[in-house]
C-alpha positions as CSV (number, residue, x, y, z in Angstrom):
1,M,102.8,186.4,45.9
2,S,102.1,190.2,45.8
3,R,104.1,192.8,47.5
4,L,101.2,193.4,49.8
5,D,101.3,189.8,51.0
6,D,105.0,190.2,51.6
7,V,104.3,193.1,53.8
8,N,101.4,191.6,55.7
9,I,103.0,188.2,56.5
10,P,105.6,189.6,59.1
11,H,102.8,191.8,60.6
12,I,100.6,188.7,61.0
13,R,103.4,186.8,62.6
14,L,104.2,189.6,65.0
15,W,100.6,190.0,66.0
16,R,100.3,186.3,66.6
17,H,103.4,186.3,68.7
18,R,102.2,189.3,70.8
19,Q,98.9,187.7,71.4
20,L,100.3,184.3,72.5
21,V,102.8,186.1,74.8
22,S,100.5,188.8,76.3
23,Q,97.5,186.5,76.7
24,R,99.4,183.3,77.3
25,Q,97.0,181.8,79.8
26,A,93.9,182.6,78.0
27,W,95.2,181.2,74.7
28,L,96.6,178.1,76.4
29,F,93.1,177.2,77.8
30,I,91.5,177.9,74.5
31,I,94.0,175.7,72.7
32,A,93.7,173.0,75.3
33,T,89.9,172.9,74.9
34,F,90.3,172.6,71.2
35,I,92.8,169.7,71.5
36,G,90.4,168.0,73.9
37,A,87.4,168.4,71.6
38,V,89.2,167.1,68.6
39,T,90.8,164.2,70.4
40,G,87.5,163.2,72.0
41,A,85.9,163.1,68.6
42,M,88.8,161.0,67.3
43,A,88.5,158.6,70.3
44,A,84.7,158.1,69.5
45,L,85.6,157.6,65.8
46,L,88.2,155.1,66.7
47,K,85.8,153.1,68.8
48,L,83.3,153.2,65.9
49,M,85.9,152.0,63.4
50,I,87.1,149.1,65.5
51,G,83.6,148.1,66.4
52,S,82.4,148.2,62.8
53,V,85.3,146.0,61.5
54,S,85.0,143.6,64.5
55,G,81.2,143.4,64.1
56,F,81.6,142.5,60.4
57,F,83.9,139.5,61.2
58,T,82.0,138.2,64.2
59,I,78.5,138.4,62.9
60,H,78.5,134.6,62.1
61,F,80.2,133.6,65.4
62,N,79.2,130.2,66.6
63,N,78.6,130.1,70.4
64,D,78.4,126.3,70.5
65,G,81.5,125.2,68.5
66,I,85.0,126.1,67.6
67,N,85.3,129.1,65.2
68,W,88.3,128.1,63.1
69,Y,88.2,131.4,61.1
70,L,89.4,133.2,64.3
71,L,92.8,131.6,63.7
72,G,93.4,133.5,60.6
73,L,91.9,136.9,61.5
74,P,94.7,138.1,63.7
75,I,97.3,137.0,61.2
76,S,95.6,139.0,58.5
77,G,95.1,142.1,60.7
78,I,98.8,142.2,61.9
79,V,100.2,141.5,58.4
80,L,98.0,144.3,57.0
81,C,99.1,146.6,59.8
82,G,102.7,145.9,59.1
83,I,102.2,146.6,55.4
84,F,100.5,149.9,56.3
85,Q,103.4,150.9,58.5
86,R,106.3,149.9,56.2
87,Y,105.0,150.7,52.7
88,I,102.4,153.4,53.2
89,L,103.2,155.4,56.2
90,H,107.0,154.5,56.4
91,T,106.8,154.9,60.2
92,D,106.9,152.5,63.2
93,L,103.7,153.1,65.2
94,T,104.1,150.4,67.8
95,H,104.3,151.1,71.6
96,G,102.7,154.6,71.4
97,V,102.9,155.4,75.1
98,R,106.6,154.5,75.2
99,Q,107.2,156.7,72.2
100,I,105.5,159.7,73.8
101,T,107.5,159.1,77.0
102,N,110.8,159.0,75.0
103,Y,109.8,162.2,73.2
104,I,109.3,164.0,76.5
105,K,112.4,162.6,78.1
106,S,114.6,163.7,75.2
107,G,113.1,167.1,74.9
108,E,112.0,166.4,71.3
109,Y,108.5,167.9,71.1
110,N,108.1,167.8,67.3
111,I,105.9,164.8,66.6
112,S,105.3,163.9,63.0
113,P,101.8,164.7,61.6
114,K,101.6,161.0,60.5
115,Y,101.0,160.1,64.2
116,S,97.8,162.1,64.1
117,Y,95.9,159.6,61.9
118,G,98.3,156.6,61.4
119,P,97.8,154.9,64.8
120,M,94.0,155.0,64.3
121,I,94.1,153.1,61.0
122,A,96.7,150.7,62.3
123,S,94.8,150.1,65.5
124,T,91.6,149.4,63.6
125,L,93.4,146.8,61.6
126,T,95.0,145.2,64.7
127,L,91.9,145.2,67.0
128,G,89.2,144.9,64.4
129,F,90.7,141.7,63.2
130,G,90.8,140.3,66.7
131,G,94.1,141.5,68.2
132,S,93.8,141.2,72.0
133,A,94.9,144.5,73.3
134,G,93.5,148.1,73.8
135,S,92.9,151.3,71.8
136,E,94.3,153.8,74.3
137,G,97.9,153.8,73.2
138,P,97.1,154.8,69.6
139,I,94.7,157.5,70.5
140,A,97.1,158.9,73.1
141,T,99.7,159.0,70.4
142,A,97.3,160.7,68.0
143,G,96.3,163.3,70.6
144,A,100.0,164.1,71.5
145,S,100.7,164.6,67.8
146,I,97.7,166.9,67.5
147,G,99.0,169.0,70.4
148,S,102.5,169.0,69.0
149,N,101.6,170.1,65.5
150,L,99.0,172.6,66.6
151,G,101.7,174.2,68.9
152,R,104.2,174.3,66.1
153,I,101.7,176.0,63.8
154,L,101.0,178.6,66.5
155,G,104.7,179.1,67.2
156,V,104.6,178.4,71.0
157,S,107.6,178.0,73.1
158,G,109.1,174.6,73.9
159,N,107.7,174.5,77.4
160,T,104.2,175.3,76.2
161,L,104.6,172.7,73.4
162,M,105.3,170.1,76.1
163,I,102.1,171.0,77.9
164,L,100.2,170.8,74.6
165,I,101.6,167.2,74.1
166,G,100.4,166.4,77.6
167,C,97.0,167.8,76.8
168,G,96.7,165.7,73.7
169,A,97.9,162.5,75.3
170,G,95.8,162.9,78.4
171,A,92.8,163.8,76.3
172,G,93.3,160.6,74.3
173,I,93.1,158.4,77.5
174,A,90.2,160.5,78.8
175,G,88.3,160.2,75.6
176,I,88.9,156.5,75.0
177,F,88.0,155.5,78.5
178,K,85.6,158.4,79.2
179,A,87.6,159.1,82.3
180,P,88.8,162.7,82.7
181,I,90.6,162.2,86.0
182,G,92.1,159.0,84.7
183,G,93.5,160.9,81.7
184,F,94.9,163.6,83.8
185,L,96.6,161.1,86.2
186,F,98.0,159.3,83.2
187,V,99.9,162.5,82.3
188,L,101.0,162.8,86.0
189,E,102.0,159.2,86.8
190,V,102.9,157.7,83.4
191,L,104.3,160.5,81.3
192,K,105.6,162.2,84.5
193,L,105.3,165.7,83.3
194,E,106.6,168.5,85.6
195,L,103.3,170.5,85.9
196,T,102.6,174.0,87.2
197,T,99.3,175.3,88.3
198,M,98.5,176.6,84.8
199,S,99.6,173.4,83.0
200,V,97.5,171.3,85.5
201,M,94.4,173.4,84.6
202,A,95.1,173.2,80.9
203,I,95.5,169.4,81.0
204,L,92.4,168.9,83.1
205,L,90.4,171.2,80.8
206,A,91.6,169.1,77.7
207,C,90.7,165.8,79.5
208,V,87.3,166.9,80.6
209,T,86.5,168.3,77.2
210,S,87.6,165.1,75.5
211,S,85.7,162.9,77.9
212,L,82.5,164.9,77.4
213,V,82.8,164.9,73.6
214,A,83.4,161.2,73.5
215,Y,80.6,160.5,75.9
216,T,78.2,162.6,73.9
217,L,79.1,161.1,70.5
218,S,78.8,157.6,71.9
219,G,75.2,158.2,72.9
220,F,75.9,159.0,76.6
221,T,76.8,155.4,77.4
222,V,79.8,153.9,79.1
223,D,81.9,151.1,77.5
224,L,81.9,149.0,80.6
225,S,78.6,149.1,82.5
226,Y,78.7,147.7,86.0
227,I,75.5,147.5,88.1
228,Q,76.4,146.6,91.7
229,E,73.4,144.9,93.2
230,Y,74.5,144.6,96.8
231,P,77.0,146.6,98.8
232,L,80.2,144.9,99.7
233,D,80.4,143.6,103.3
234,Y,83.5,145.3,104.8
235,N,84.0,142.2,106.9
236,L,85.4,140.7,103.7
237,L,88.2,143.3,103.5
238,I,90.7,140.5,104.6
239,F,89.9,138.9,101.2
240,I,90.3,142.2,99.5
241,T,93.7,142.5,101.1
242,L,94.6,139.0,100.0
243,L,93.4,139.9,96.5
244,G,95.8,142.8,96.4
245,F,98.8,140.5,97.1
246,I,97.6,138.1,94.4
247,C,97.2,141.0,92.0
248,G,100.8,142.1,92.8
249,L,102.2,138.7,92.2
250,Y,100.3,138.3,89.0
251,S,101.4,141.7,87.8
252,V,105.1,140.6,88.2
253,Y,104.3,137.5,86.1
254,Y,102.4,139.6,83.5
255,S,105.3,142.1,83.2
256,M,107.9,139.3,82.9
257,I,105.9,137.6,80.1
258,M,105.5,140.9,78.3
259,K,109.2,141.7,78.5
260,N,110.2,138.2,77.4
261,M,107.7,138.1,74.5
262,E,108.8,141.5,73.2
263,R,112.5,140.3,73.4
264,F,111.5,137.2,71.4
265,Y,109.8,139.2,68.7
266,N,112.6,141.8,68.5
267,H,115.0,138.9,67.6
268,I,113.0,138.2,64.5
269,S,114.7,140.3,61.9
270,N,112.3,139.6,58.9
271,P,109.2,141.7,59.3
272,W,107.0,139.3,57.4
273,V,108.1,136.4,59.7
274,K,107.5,138.6,62.7
275,N,104.0,139.6,61.6
276,I,102.9,136.1,60.7
277,T,104.4,134.5,63.9
278,S,102.8,137.0,66.2
279,G,99.5,136.8,64.4
280,L,99.6,133.0,64.6
281,V,100.3,132.9,68.3
282,A,97.4,135.4,68.9
283,G,95.2,133.5,66.5
284,V,95.7,130.2,68.2
285,C,94.9,131.6,71.6
286,I,91.9,133.5,70.4
287,M,90.5,130.6,68.5
288,M,90.7,128.4,71.6
289,F,89.3,131.1,73.9
290,P,87.2,133.7,71.9
291,A,86.8,135.8,75.0
292,L,90.2,137.1,74.2
293,Y,89.0,138.6,70.8
294,G,89.6,142.4,70.6
295,E,89.5,144.7,73.6
296,G,87.1,142.5,75.5
297,Y,84.8,145.1,77.0
298,G,81.7,143.2,76.2
299,V,83.0,140.0,78.0
300,M,84.1,142.1,81.0
301,A,80.8,143.8,81.3
302,R,78.9,140.5,81.3
303,I,81.2,139.0,84.0
304,L,80.8,142.1,86.1
305,N,77.0,141.8,85.8
306,G,76.9,138.1,86.6
307,D,76.8,136.4,83.2
308,S,79.8,134.1,83.7
309,M,78.5,131.8,80.9
310,T,80.1,134.2,78.4
311,L,83.4,132.5,79.2
312,I,82.2,129.2,77.6
313,S,81.0,130.7,74.2
314,G,82.9,129.2,71.4
315,C,85.5,127.9,73.9
316,I,87.7,124.8,72.9
317,I,87.2,123.4,76.4
318,D,84.2,121.0,76.5
319,S,81.2,123.1,77.5
320,T,78.7,120.2,78.1
321,Y,79.2,120.8,81.8
322,H,78.6,124.4,82.7
323,G,79.7,124.2,86.3
324,I,81.9,126.4,88.5
325,P,85.0,124.2,88.0
326,T,84.9,124.6,84.3
327,L,84.5,128.4,84.7
328,I,87.5,128.5,87.1
329,I,89.7,126.5,84.7
330,I,88.8,128.8,81.7
331,S,89.2,132.0,83.7
332,A,92.6,130.8,85.1
333,V,93.9,129.8,81.6
334,I,92.8,133.1,80.1
335,S,94.5,135.0,82.9
336,I,97.7,133.0,82.3
337,I,97.8,133.5,78.5
338,K,96.5,137.1,78.3
339,A,100.0,138.5,78.5
340,V,101.1,136.2,75.7
341,V,98.2,137.3,73.4
342,C,98.6,141.0,74.3
343,S,102.4,141.0,73.6
344,S,101.8,139.2,70.3
345,S,99.2,141.8,69.3
346,N,101.5,144.7,70.2
347,C,105.1,143.6,69.6
348,G,104.9,141.7,66.3
349,G,103.8,144.5,64.1
350,G,100.4,145.3,65.5
351,V,99.5,148.7,66.9
352,A,97.4,148.7,70.1
353,G,97.5,149.7,73.7
354,D,98.8,148.1,76.9
355,F,96.4,149.5,79.5
356,A,93.0,147.9,78.6
357,P,94.6,144.4,78.6
358,T,95.5,144.8,82.3
359,L,91.9,145.6,83.1
360,F,90.8,142.5,81.2
361,A,93.3,140.3,82.9
362,G,92.4,141.8,86.3
363,C,88.7,141.1,85.7
364,F,89.4,137.4,85.0
365,L,91.9,137.1,87.8
366,G,89.4,138.5,90.3
367,F,86.6,136.2,89.0
368,C,88.9,133.2,89.4
369,F,90.0,134.2,92.9
370,A,86.5,134.7,94.2
371,S,85.2,131.5,92.6
372,V,88.0,129.5,94.1
373,V,87.3,130.9,97.6
374,N,83.6,130.3,97.3
375,T,84.1,126.7,96.0
376,S,86.8,125.6,98.4
377,L,86.0,127.5,101.5
378,S,82.2,127.7,101.2
379,Y,82.2,131.5,101.3
380,T,79.8,133.7,99.4
381,L,82.1,136.4,98.1
382,P,80.5,138.7,95.6
383,V,82.4,137.5,92.5
384,S,81.6,140.6,90.4
385,A,82.9,143.0,93.1
386,F,86.2,141.1,93.3
387,A,86.5,141.1,89.6
388,F,86.0,144.8,89.6
389,C,88.6,145.5,92.3
390,S,91.1,143.2,90.7
391,M,90.9,145.3,87.5
392,A,92.5,148.2,89.4
393,G,94.9,145.9,91.1
394,V,96.4,144.5,88.0
395,M,96.5,147.8,86.2
396,S,98.2,149.5,89.2
397,G,100.8,146.7,89.4
398,V,101.6,146.4,85.7
399,I,101.4,150.1,84.7
400,R,102.9,151.3,88.0
401,A,100.2,154.0,88.3
402,P,98.0,153.3,91.3
403,F,96.0,156.6,91.3
404,M,95.3,156.3,87.6
405,A,94.2,152.7,88.0
406,I,91.8,153.6,90.9
407,F,90.1,156.5,89.2
408,L,90.1,155.1,85.7
409,T,88.4,151.9,86.9
410,A,85.8,153.8,88.8
411,E,85.1,156.4,86.1
412,M,84.9,154.1,83.1
413,T,82.3,151.9,84.9
414,N,80.5,154.9,86.5
415,S,80.8,153.1,89.9
416,Y,82.2,154.7,92.9
417,N,80.7,152.7,95.7
418,L,83.7,150.4,95.9
419,I,86.4,153.1,96.1
420,L,87.9,151.8,99.4
421,P,88.4,148.2,98.1
422,L,89.8,149.7,94.9
423,V,92.4,151.7,96.9
424,I,93.4,148.7,99.0
425,T,93.8,146.4,96.1
426,A,95.7,148.9,93.9
427,T,98.1,150.1,96.6
428,I,99.0,146.6,97.8
429,S,99.6,145.4,94.2
430,Y,101.7,148.5,93.4
431,G,103.8,147.9,96.5
432,I,104.4,144.2,95.7
433,T,105.5,144.9,92.1
434,R,107.8,147.8,93.2
435,L,109.7,145.3,95.4
436,F,110.5,143.2,92.3
437,N,111.0,145.9,89.7
438,P,110.3,149.7,90.0
439,V,110.2,150.3,86.2
440,A,107.2,149.4,84.1
441,Y,107.8,147.2,81.1
442,Y,106.7,149.7,78.6
443,N,109.2,152.3,79.8
444,V,112.1,149.9,78.9
445,K,113.6,150.8,75.5
């Protein structure tokens, strides 16, 4: 290095420091926009990667018989994911949202650069091979890492670094769900950052930018299309209220299963045995009920739009009779075992998210509830509307974030006509679960 370089480096650092201090607000908004754009592009890329791998393995899926190969796919994916974490990355990537929360609580804002790309690769292996969970946890972790490392490069203060982590994490949720308000409320309700007016604007800017970039790169389409054919009769709000109570009780069950399954896998000390065991549990369930494969957005979209026959495709239950009782049984069983499959995909070495599975479970629970009422009481409840409202109800109860559940469900489906039933279902479910346990399962170390 020349003497001229030795002289210039301190001047460059001084100029950078002065700019960041004197124009702090302007620079914060510029950095937040950049973080949002990069994270939104990464969210779109992650969706593409998972979809490509999943499509490769399911191209020969048999709708009319058992697909035995589905038994081995989750095992392969989780074992490969475990190898990637232990021997290539040398870092544990599981439970990304919990890790971000712990970073913030401890005041440790220096997140390793490995978290910027590692969760995306690990999540592709987990979900592409059939793991039944979501991609929001990995992309939120990647976004938080981007915010942390960019802030360190620029030499910002600790408080600003925390804001940038919130920008990245919120942008990850906003980009993967294409839900900017949902991403912001994730930072507020789940990460529980103490926000000022300036930080609120920065995080909102990052979330909006991320959502727009992801929406553009995906061809201006939503992942979960819901076309509501008829408006909900508000005389049926008594059933919406009852649905809220059922969602709350189910959320208590779901959280209990997740905690117990995680405790079970934590007691397995050998990582190879843990990977194979969790993959086997997930594989058996997915082979019997292929609707559980991957994130499940396609199945959810078809249920919301009236195609309930998707529940029977490749199912182990005899599909010769395609009547309502068969659909009720299948939807009830899937609702019961979803927590088992999700925890096996997340806690045994796989890397995925906890939020999307609650939407999936809620969709099936609402479908089952409305179908039972229509069959036993001779009502004509709009099944798709109840499945839609139940998505917010279960997410609100399990994640303990009612506002995020309401807006995220409405945004990701681009459907706001049922906002009142969403609010009723989500708030009642949240209240029920708070009576049993005020702490969400993913916040327990």
